[in-house]
VEXDREN-2710 file (C-alpha; in Angstrom, 1 decimal):
% VEXDREN-2710
k/r/px/py/pz
1/MET/-35.2/30.6/-1.5
2/ALA/-32.1/29.1/-2.8
3/GLU/-31.5/27.2/0.5
4/GLN/-35.1/26.0/0.1
5/VAL/-34.6/24.8/-3.6
6/GLN/-31.3/23.1/-2.4
7/SER/-33.1/21.3/0.4
8/ASN/-35.9/20.1/-1.8
9/SER/-33.3/18.8/-4.3
10/THR/-31.6/17.0/-1.6
11/GLU/-34.7/15.3/-0.7
12/THR/-35.5/14.3/-3.9
13/ASP/-32.2/12.8/-4.2
14/ARG/-32.4/10.8/-1.0
15/ALA/-36.1/9.5/-2.1
16/ALA/-34.6/8.3/-5.3
17/LEU/-31.8/6.7/-3.6
18/LEU/-34.1/4.9/-0.9
19/ARG/-35.9/3.2/-3.8
20/GLN/-32.7/1.4/-4.4
21/TYR/-32.8/-0.3/-1.3
22/ASP/-36.2/-2.0/-2.1
23/LEU/-37.4/-1.2/1.6
24/ASP/-41.1/-2.5/0.8
25/ALA/-39.8/-6.2/0.4
26/ALA/-39.3/-8.5/3.4
27/GLY/-35.8/-9.7/4.6
28/PHE/-34.9/-7.6/7.4
29/GLU/-34.7/-10.4/10.2
30/GLU/-31.0/-9.8/10.6
31/LEU/-31.6/-6.4/11.7
32/ASP/-34.1/-7.3/14.4
33/LYS/-30.9/-9.2/15.9
34/ILE/-29.1/-6.0/15.8
35/THR/-31.7/-3.8/17.8
36/ALA/-32.1/-6.5/20.2
37/PHE/-28.5/-6.6/20.9
38/ALA/-28.2/-2.8/20.9
39/SER/-31.1/-2.7/23.4
40/ALA/-29.4/-5.1/25.7
41/LEU/-25.8/-3.5/25.3
42/CYS/-27.1/0.0/26.2
43/GLY/-29.7/-1.1/29.0
44/THR/-32.5/0.7/27.5
45/ALA/-36.3/-0.3/26.8
46/THR/-36.2/0.3/22.9
47/ALA/-33.8/0.2/20.0
48/LEU/-34.7/0.9/16.5
49/VAL/-33.4/0.9/12.8
50/SER/-34.8/4.0/11.5
51/ILE/-35.1/5.0/7.8
52/VAL/-36.2/8.7/7.4
53/GLU/-38.2/9.4/4.4
54/ASP/-39.9/12.6/3.1
55/ASP/-42.7/12.6/5.4
56/ARG/-42.3/9.8/7.8
57/GLN/-39.6/7.4/9.5
58/ARG/-40.1/3.8/9.1
59/PHE/-38.8/1.2/11.4
60/LEU/-37.0/-1.7/9.5
61/ALA/-36.1/-3.3/12.7
62/ARG/-37.3/-2.7/16.2
63/THR/-37.2/-4.0/19.7
64/GLY/-39.5/-2.8/22.4
65/LEU/-41.7/-1.0/20.2
66/ASP/-44.9/-1.9/18.4
67/ALA/-45.3/1.0/15.8
68/THR/-43.7/0.5/12.5
69/GLU/-43.5/4.2/11.6
70/THR/-44.1/7.8/12.9
71/PRO/-44.2/11.0/11.1
72/ARG/-41.0/12.7/10.3
73/SER/-41.9/15.9/12.1
74/VAL/-41.5/14.1/15.5
75/SER/-38.6/12.2/14.4
76/PHE/-35.5/12.2/16.6
77/CYS/-33.5/10.3/14.0
78/ALA/-34.2/13.1/11.4
79/HIS/-31.6/14.9/13.4
80/ALA/-29.2/12.2/14.4
81/MET/-28.7/11.4/10.8
82/MET/-27.4/14.9/9.9
83/GLY/-24.1/14.5/11.8
84/ASP/-21.2/12.1/11.9
85/ALA/-21.1/11.5/15.6
86/LEU/-23.5/10.0/17.9
87/PHE/-26.7/12.2/18.7
88/VAL/-27.4/11.9/22.4
89/ILE/-30.2/13.6/24.4
90/PRO/-29.8/12.9/28.0
91/ASP/-33.4/14.1/29.1
92/ALA/-35.7/15.1/26.1
93/THR/-37.8/17.1/28.7
94/LEU/-35.0/19.7/29.2
95/ASP/-34.2/20.1/25.5
96/GLU/-36.2/22.9/23.8
97/ARG/-36.1/20.9/20.4
98/PHE/-37.9/18.0/21.9
99/ALA/-39.8/19.1/25.2
100/GLU/-43.2/19.4/23.3
101/ASN/-42.5/16.5/21.1
102/ALA/-45.5/14.2/20.8
103/LEU/-43.1/11.2/21.6
104/VAL/-42.0/12.9/24.7
105/THR/-45.4/14.2/26.0
106/GLY/-47.1/10.8/25.0
107/PRO/-46.1/7.3/24.4
108/PRO/-43.5/6.0/24.5
109/PHE/-42.5/8.9/26.9
110/ILE/-39.1/9.3/25.2
111/ARG/-36.5/10.8/27.9
112/PHE/-33.0/9.5/27.0
113/TYR/-32.0/9.2/23.3
114/ALA/-28.8/8.1/21.4
115/GLY/-28.5/7.5/17.9
116/ALA/-25.8/6.6/15.4
117/PRO/-26.3/7.9/11.9
118/LEU/-26.6/5.6/9.0
119/ILE/-24.6/7.1/6.1
120/ASN/-24.4/5.1/2.8
121/SER/-21.0/4.7/0.7
122/GLU/-22.0/8.0/-1.1
123/GLY/-22.4/10.0/1.9
124/PHE/-26.2/10.2/1.9
125/PRO/-27.9/10.0/5.3
126/LEU/-30.3/7.2/5.4
127/GLY/-31.7/7.3/9.0
128/ALA/-30.2/6.0/12.4
129/LEU/-29.7/3.1/14.6
130/CYS/-31.1/4.6/17.9
131/VAL/-31.7/3.5/21.4
132/ILE/-34.4/5.2/23.7
133/ASP/-35.6/5.0/27.3
134/PRO/-38.5/6.6/29.3
135/VAL/-35.9/7.2/31.9
136/ALA/-33.3/10.1/31.7
137/ARG/-29.7/9.4/32.0
138/GLU/-26.3/11.1/31.6
139/ALA/-24.8/9.2/28.7
140/LEU/-23.6/6.0/27.3
141/THR/-20.4/4.5/28.5
142/PRO/-17.4/4.5/26.1
143/LEU/-18.1/0.7/25.5
144/GLN/-21.7/1.3/24.8
145/ARG/-20.8/4.3/22.4
146/GLN/-18.3/2.3/20.5
147/GLY/-20.7/-0.6/20.3
148/LEU/-23.5/1.6/19.1
149/LYS/-21.3/2.9/16.2
150/LEU/-20.0/-0.7/15.3
151/LEU/-23.8/-2.0/15.1
152/ALA/-24.7/1.2/12.8
153/ARG/-21.9/0.3/10.4
154/GLN/-23.1/-3.4/10.3
155/VAL/-26.6/-2.0/9.7
156/THR/-25.2/0.2/6.7
157/THR/-23.2/-2.7/5.5
158/PHE/-26.4/-4.8/5.5
159/LEU/-28.4/-2.2/3.6
160/GLU/-25.6/-1.6/1.1
161/THR/-25.2/-5.3/0.4
162/ARG/-28.9/-5.7/-0.2
163/ARG/-28.9/-2.6/-2.5
164/ALA/-25.8/-4.2/-4.4
165/ASP/-27.7/-7.5/-4.5
166/ARG/-30.6/-5.8/-6.0
167/VAL/-28.8/-4.0/-8.6
168/GLN/-26.9/-7.0/-9.6
169/ARG/-30.3/-8.9/-10.0
170/GLN/-31.7/-6.1/-12.1
171/GLU/-28.6/-6.2/-14.4
172/ALA/-28.8/-10.0/-14.8
173/ARG/-32.3/-9.8/-15.9
174/VAL/-31.7/-7.0/-18.3
175/GLN/-28.6/-9.1/-19.8
176/THR/-30.8/-12.3/-20.0
177/LEU/-33.6/-10.2/-21.8
178/ALA/-30.8/-8.9/-24.3
179/LEU/-29.4/-12.1/-25.0
180/GLN/-32.9/-13.7/-25.7
181/GLU/-33.5/-10.8/-28.1
182/SER/-30.4/-11.2/-30.3
183/GLU/-27.8/-14.2/-29.8
184/GLN/-26.1/-12.9/-32.6
185/ARG/-25.5/-9.3/-31.4
186/PHE/-24.0/-10.9/-28.3
187/ARG/-21.4/-12.9/-30.4
188/THR/-20.4/-10.0/-32.3
189/LEU/-19.7/-8.0/-29.1
190/ALA/-18.0/-10.8/-27.5
191/ASP/-15.6/-11.5/-30.4
192/ALA/-14.7/-7.7/-30.4
193/MET/-13.7/-7.8/-26.8
194/PRO/-10.0/-7.9/-25.9
195/GLN/-10.8/-10.6/-23.2
196/MET/-11.5/-14.2/-23.6
197/VAL/-15.4/-14.7/-23.3
198/TRP/-17.1/-18.1/-22.5
199/SER/-20.6/-19.2/-21.6
200/THR/-22.1/-22.4/-20.3
201/ARG/-25.4/-24.1/-19.8
202/ALA/-27.1/-24.1/-16.3
203/ASP/-25.3/-27.5/-15.7
204/GLY/-22.0/-26.0/-16.3
205/TYR/-21.5/-27.4/-19.6
206/HIS/-19.2/-24.9/-21.9
207/ASP/-20.8/-24.7/-25.1
208/TYR/-19.4/-21.1/-26.3
209/TYR/-16.2/-19.4/-26.5
210/ASN/-15.3/-16.1/-28.3
211/ALA/-12.7/-15.6/-30.9
212/ARG/-10.0/-14.3/-28.4
213/TRP/-10.4/-17.8/-26.7
214/TYR/-9.2/-19.6/-29.8
215/GLU/-6.6/-17.0/-30.7
216/PHE/-5.1/-17.3/-27.1
217/THR/-5.1/-21.1/-26.9
218/GLY/-4.8/-21.9/-30.3
219/MET/-7.1/-24.8/-30.1
220/PRO/-9.4/-26.0/-32.8
221/GLU/-13.2/-24.5/-32.4
222/GLY/-15.3/-26.8/-30.2
223/SER/-12.3/-28.9/-28.9
224/THR/-12.6/-27.5/-25.5
225/ASP/-16.4/-27.7/-25.1
226/GLY/-17.7/-29.7/-22.2
227/GLU/-15.3/-30.6/-19.5
228/ASP/-12.2/-30.4/-21.9
229/TRP/-11.7/-26.7/-20.6
230/ASN/-10.1/-28.2/-17.5
231/GLY/-7.3/-29.5/-19.4
232/MET/-6.2/-26.0/-20.8
233/PHE/-5.0/-25.3/-17.0
234/HIS/-1.5/-25.9/-15.6
235/PRO/-1.7/-29.3/-14.2
236/ASP/-1.0/-27.8/-10.6
237/ASP/-4.2/-25.5/-11.1
238/GLN/-6.7/-28.0/-12.3
239/GLU/-7.9/-29.3/-9.2
240/GLU/-8.5/-26.0/-7.5
241/ALA/-10.1/-24.6/-10.7
242/TRP/-12.4/-27.6/-11.0
243/LYS/-13.3/-27.2/-7.2
244/ARG/-14.2/-23.6/-7.2
245/TRP/-16.1/-23.9/-10.6
246/SER/-18.2/-27.0/-9.0
247/ARG/-18.9/-24.9/-5.9
248/SER/-20.1/-22.2/-8.0
249/LEU/-22.4/-24.4/-9.9
250/ALA/-23.8/-26.2/-6.5
251/THR/-24.3/-22.7/-4.9
252/GLY/-24.9/-20.0/-7.7
253/GLU/-22.1/-17.9/-6.3
254/PRO/-19.8/-16.0/-8.5
255/TYR/-16.8/-17.6/-9.7
256/GLU/-13.2/-16.2/-9.5
257/ILE/-9.9/-17.6/-9.5
258/GLU/-6.5/-16.9/-10.8
259/TYR/-4.8/-19.7/-12.7
260/ARG/-2.3/-20.6/-15.4
261/LEU/-3.8/-21.2/-18.8
262/ARG/-1.8/-22.7/-21.8
263/HIS/-1.0/-20.3/-24.5
264/HIS/-0.9/-21.2/-28.1
265/SER/3.1/-20.8/-27.8
266/GLY/2.9/-23.7/-25.3
267/GLN/3.7/-21.5/-22.2
268/TYR/1.5/-21.1/-19.4
269/ARG/0.3/-17.5/-18.6
270/TRP/-1.6/-16.1/-15.6
271/THR/-5.1/-15.5/-16.1
272/LEU/-8.0/-14.2/-14.2
273/GLY/-11.2/-16.2/-14.7
274/ARG/-14.6/-14.8/-13.8
275/ALA/-18.1/-15.9/-14.2
276/LEU/-21.5/-14.9/-12.9
277/PRO/-25.0/-16.8/-13.4
278/VAL/-27.8/-15.4/-15.3
279/ARG/-31.2/-16.1/-13.6
280/ASP/-34.8/-16.1/-14.8
281/THR/-37.6/-14.1/-13.2
282/GLU/-38.0/-16.9/-10.7
283/GLY/-34.2/-16.8/-9.7
284/THR/-33.3/-20.1/-11.4
285/ILE/-29.9/-20.0/-13.1
286/THR/-30.3/-20.3/-16.8
287/ARG/-26.7/-19.6/-18.0
288/TRP/-23.1/-18.8/-16.8
289/PHE/-21.2/-16.0/-18.6
290/GLY/-17.5/-15.8/-17.8
291/THR/-14.1/-14.2/-18.8
292/CYS/-10.6/-14.9/-18.8
293/THR/-8.2/-11.8/-18.7
294/ASP/-4.5/-12.3/-19.3
295/ILE/-2.7/-10.9/-16.2
296/ASP/0.6/-12.7/-16.8
297/GLN/2.6/-9.2/-17.1
298/ARG/0.9/-8.0/-14.0
299/LYS/1.9/-11.2/-12.0
300/ARG/5.5/-10.9/-13.2
301/GLU/5.6/-7.2/-12.2
302/MET/4.3/-8.3/-8.7
303/GLU/7.0/-11.1/-8.5
304/GLU/9.6/-8.4/-9.3
305/ARG/8.5/-6.1/-6.8
306/GLU/8.6/-8.8/-4.2
307/VAL/12.2/-9.5/-5.3
308/ILE/13.1/-5.8/-5.1
309/THR/11.5/-5.6/-1.7
310/HIS/13.5/-8.7/-0.4
311/GLU/16.7/-7.0/-2.0
312/LEU/16.0/-3.7/-0.2
313/SER/15.3/-5.4/3.1
314/HIS/18.5/-7.3/2.7
315/ARG/20.5/-4.2/2.1
316/ILE/19.1/-2.5/5.1
317/LYS/20.2/-5.5/7.2
318/ASN/23.5/-5.1/5.7
319/ILE/23.6/-1.3/6.7
320/PHE/22.8/-2.2/10.1
321/SER/25.6/-5.0/10.4
322/VAL/28.1/-2.2/8.6
323/ILE/27.2/0.3/11.2
324/ALA/27.6/-1.9/14.1
325/GLY/30.9/-3.1/12.6
326/LEU/32.1/0.5/12.4
327/ILE/31.1/1.3/15.9
328/GLY/33.0/-1.9/16.9
329/LEU/36.0/-1.0/15.1
330/SER/36.0/2.7/16.6
331/ALA/35.6/1.2/19.9
332/ARG/38.8/-1.0/19.4
333/GLN/40.7/2.2/18.2
334/HIS/39.5/4.5/21.1
335/PRO/39.3/2.4/24.1
336/GLN/38.1/5.5/26.2
337/ILE/34.7/5.3/24.2
338/SER/34.5/1.5/24.4
339/ASP/31.6/1.4/27.0
340/VAL/29.3/3.8/25.1
341/ALA/30.2/2.3/21.6
342/LEU/29.4/-1.2/22.6
343/GLN/26.2/-0.1/24.0
344/LEU/25.4/1.8/20.8
345/ARG/26.4/-1.4/18.8
346/ASP/24.0/-3.5/20.7
347/ARG/21.2/-1.3/20.2
348/ILE/21.8/-1.2/16.4
349/MET/21.9/-4.7/16.3
350/ALA/18.6/-4.9/18.2
351/LEU/16.9/-2.7/15.6
352/GLY/18.5/-4.9/13.0
353/ARG/17.0/-7.8/14.4
354/ALA/13.4/-6.4/14.8
355/HIS/13.8/-5.3/11.2
356/ASP/14.7/-8.4/9.7
357/PHE/11.7/-10.1/11.6
358/VAL/8.8/-7.8/10.3
359/ARG/10.7/-7.2/6.8
360/PRO/12.7/-10.4/6.3
361/HIS/15.1/-10.4/3.4
362/SER/14.0/-13.7/1.9
363/ALA/11.3/-16.3/2.3
364/GLU/13.9/-18.6/4.1
365/SER/14.6/-15.9/6.7
366/ALA/10.9/-15.4/7.8
367/SER/9.9/-16.4/11.0
368/ASP/7.2/-19.5/11.1
369/MET/5.6/-17.5/13.8
370/GLY/4.6/-14.9/11.0
371/GLN/6.1/-11.4/10.5
372/SER/3.6/-9.6/12.3
373/SER/3.7/-11.2/15.7
374/LEU/4.8/-9.2/18.7
375/PHE/5.8/-12.4/20.5
376/GLY/8.0/-13.3/17.5
377/VAL/9.8/-10.1/17.8
378/MET/10.4/-10.4/21.3
379/LYS/12.0/-14.1/21.0
380/GLN/14.5/-12.4/18.6
381/LEU/15.5/-9.6/21.0
382/PHE/15.7/-12.1/24.0
383/ALA/17.5/-14.9/22.5
384/PRO/20.9/-13.7/23.7
385/TYR/19.7/-13.5/27.1
386/GLN/17.9/-17.0/27.3
387/SER/19.4/-20.1/28.8
388/ALA/19.7/-23.3/27.1
389/THR/16.1/-24.1/28.0
390/GLY/14.7/-20.7/27.2
391/ASP/13.4/-20.0/30.5
392/ARG/15.2/-16.9/31.7
393/ILE/12.4/-14.4/30.0
394/LEU/9.0/-16.0/30.0
395/LEU/6.3/-14.5/27.5
396/SER/2.7/-15.1/28.3
397/GLY/-0.9/-13.8/27.4
398/GLU/-2.1/-12.3/24.2
399/ASP/0.0/-12.0/21.1
400/GLN/-0.6/-8.8/19.3
401/VAL/0.0/-7.7/15.5
402/VAL/2.7/-5.4/15.0
403/ASP/4.1/-3.8/12.0
404/ASP/7.6/-2.2/10.9
405/ARG/6.7/1.2/12.2
406/ALA/6.0/-0.4/15.9
407/ALA/8.9/-2.7/15.9
408/THR/11.7/-0.4/16.1
409/PRO/10.6/1.5/19.2
410/LEU/9.4/-1.8/20.7
411/ALA/12.8/-3.2/20.0
412/LEU/14.6/-0.2/21.8
413/MET/12.5/-0.5/24.8
414/PHE/12.9/-4.2/25.4
415/HIS/16.6/-4.1/24.5
416/GLU/17.2/-1.5/27.2
417/LEU/15.2/-3.5/29.8
418/ALA/16.8/-6.7/29.0
419/THR/20.4/-5.0/29.0
420/ASN/19.7/-3.3/32.4
421/ALA/18.3/-6.6/33.9
422/ALA/21.4/-8.7/32.6
423/LYS/23.7/-5.8/34.3
424/TYR/21.9/-5.2/37.5
425/GLY/18.8/-7.0/37.7
426/ALA/17.2/-10.5/37.5
427/LEU/19.3/-11.6/34.7
428/SER/22.6/-10.8/36.5
429/ASN/22.6/-14.0/38.4
430/ALA/21.6/-17.5/37.5
431/GLU/18.3/-17.8/39.5
432/GLY/16.6/-14.5/38.2
433/LYS/14.0/-14.6/35.9
434/VAL/11.6/-12.0/33.8
435/MET/8.1/-12.5/33.3
436/LEU/6.8/-10.6/30.3
437/GLU/2.9/-10.5/30.5
438/ALA/0.7/-9.2/27.6
439/SER/-2.9/-8.4/27.6
440/ARG/-5.4/-6.3/25.8
441/GLU/-8.3/-3.9/27.4
442/GLY/-10.4/-2.3/24.9
443/GLU/-8.2/-0.3/22.5
444/THR/-5.1/-0.2/24.7
445/PHE/-2.4/-3.0/24.8
446/MET/-0.5/-3.6/28.1
447/LEU/2.8/-5.1/28.5
448/ARG/4.2/-5.8/32.1
449/TRP/7.8/-6.6/32.6
450/ARG/8.3/-8.1/36.0
451/GLU/11.7/-9.2/37.4
452/GLU/12.1/-11.8/40.2
453/GLY/15.0/-13.6/41.9
454/GLY/17.6/-10.8/41.0
455/PRO/19.8/-8.9/43.7
456/PRO/18.1/-6.1/45.7
457/ILE/17.7/-2.9/43.7
458/ASN/16.9/0.7/44.7
459/GLU/15.4/3.3/42.7
460/PRO/18.3/5.5/40.7
461/ARG/18.6/9.2/41.8
462/ALA/18.5/10.3/38.1
463/ALA/17.3/8.9/35.0
464/GLY/19.8/7.3/32.7
465/PHE/20.1/7.3/29.0
466/GLY/18.4/3.9/28.8
467/SER/15.4/5.1/30.8
468/ARG/15.1/8.4/28.6
469/LEU/15.3/6.3/25.5
470/ILE/12.5/3.9/26.7
471/ALA/10.2/7.0/27.5
472/LEU/11.2/8.5/24.0
473/SER/10.2/5.4/22.3
474/LEU/7.2/4.6/24.1
475/GLU/5.5/8.3/24.5
476/ARG/6.6/9.9/21.6
477/GLN/6.7/7.1/19.0
478/LEU/3.9/5.1/20.2
479/GLY/1.8/7.5/22.1
480/GLY/1.8/5.4/25.3
481/ARG/2.8/5.5/28.8
482/ILE/5.0/3.9/31.4
483/GLU/4.7/2.9/35.2
484/ARG/7.8/1.9/37.0
485/ASN/7.9/0.1/40.3
486/TRP/11.3/-0.3/42.0
487/ARG/10.5/-3.2/44.2
488/SER/13.3/-4.4/46.4
489/GLU/13.0/-8.2/44.8
490/GLY/12.9/-6.8/41.2
491/LEU/12.0/-4.0/38.8
492/ASP/8.2/-4.0/37.9
493/VAL/7.3/-2.1/34.7
494/SER/3.9/-1.6/32.9
495/LEU/3.8/-0.3/29.4
496/TYR/0.4/1.1/28.2
497/ILE/0.1/1.4/24.2
498/PRO/-2.7/2.3/22.0
499/CYS/-3.4/-0.6/19.7
500/ARG/-3.7/1.6/16.8
501/SER/0.0/2.4/17.3
502/LEU/1.0/-1.1/16.8
503/SER/0.0/-1.7/13.2
504/ARG/-1.5/0.3/10.4
505/ASP/-4.4/-2.1/9.9
506/ALA/-5.4/-1.4/13.6
507/ALA/-5.3/2.1/13.1
508/ARG/-7.5/2.1/9.9
509/THR/-10.1/0.0/11.8
510/ALA/-10.1/2.2/14.7
END
């Protein structure tokens, strides 16, 4: 009985939630494009966006099906929406849950079904984006599975945006009615707020500021009405502020900008300006209400953090240099360890160059390629091996975003490859070259190091320290794999790295 009460409560919550999406109104044409693409991607006869209600499932968008709804009792999507993963039925006639289903025994004679759940931002299941076919099949390909899940996220984003827009319109209508009932109440409330509050007519003419505005600016009341408000901004910010405000007036889009506002002390303080339009029942903008929030302290704290970050990066770079210097000094004092020490020093200097690229110690030291460019890191590492024309190590293909987490193992790997090429391979004579090709296949990034024109080489009998260091960096730190081909004309190495290992942003979106 307790489970029944909980189930009824959950369905009541879902019913109330679904009403927020205004599903009875029009405006779902964008979803038709998604179902058409899902059907083509998966090679199925039908694709649907199904919203599961208490006693039915309705199709907000459909491709390959005339029906607009079916009873919930025969819904496949009611099952699909209850999980987090794709819900796949290879052959419905062989599944005891669906073998006697009316949609299986009769039109549309479902055999294959795959559904991606539609879960809203609060974690409530809304329905599913599904593809169905009258022909049984084993499964979807990895690309089709990924595509179906991505399309389901797009459907959910569309619905959430629609819901948010509806809520925003409702709030704007309520606000308008409240202002019409009591203008004085609004002014009293606005004057009590710690923020600066302002209002304009529909054409953008500023006709109201609250007490906080005049306290902050020190201007006489009424002196900043109309277009004179723009003169309160820093001269360098006036053009952009006016440009964005003009765009909001023309399009009805919300207004938001950070600018420097003149304080009554004569100094300029950073301020966050925002404004929203108020519309009547027909959607026409009748007024704009906005706020100005003093964020000067926050901006200064951010600038201080940036200075600290640069200083920390500078000190880390100095540590690399100090360590390298200590190793060099030790090598001079103990000649018997000179070779090993110099190799270690070079490895540390390679790490230092990679760190300084992705975390520059100053704006002047930042690369013009951007501090997240893989090719930028490689060019820093390969600079000592290039000729005057820079044609000894040639980079080609698709650049990739990398962060500090991936830069160090990449620096170690390619430092070892370049060092070995300079000692024994293509870079050990004047004619040899190295081609480094980059490409992406799905979620895997491939780097191919191919040496040409060097002396003949043979596969070593045992892996040296450099080879073990490459394997450690690639496999353990980046989760990748390596393939080596010891060609007589030059070493050929292919590195396969998951894209999510190269940057945190890629990992979050995977």
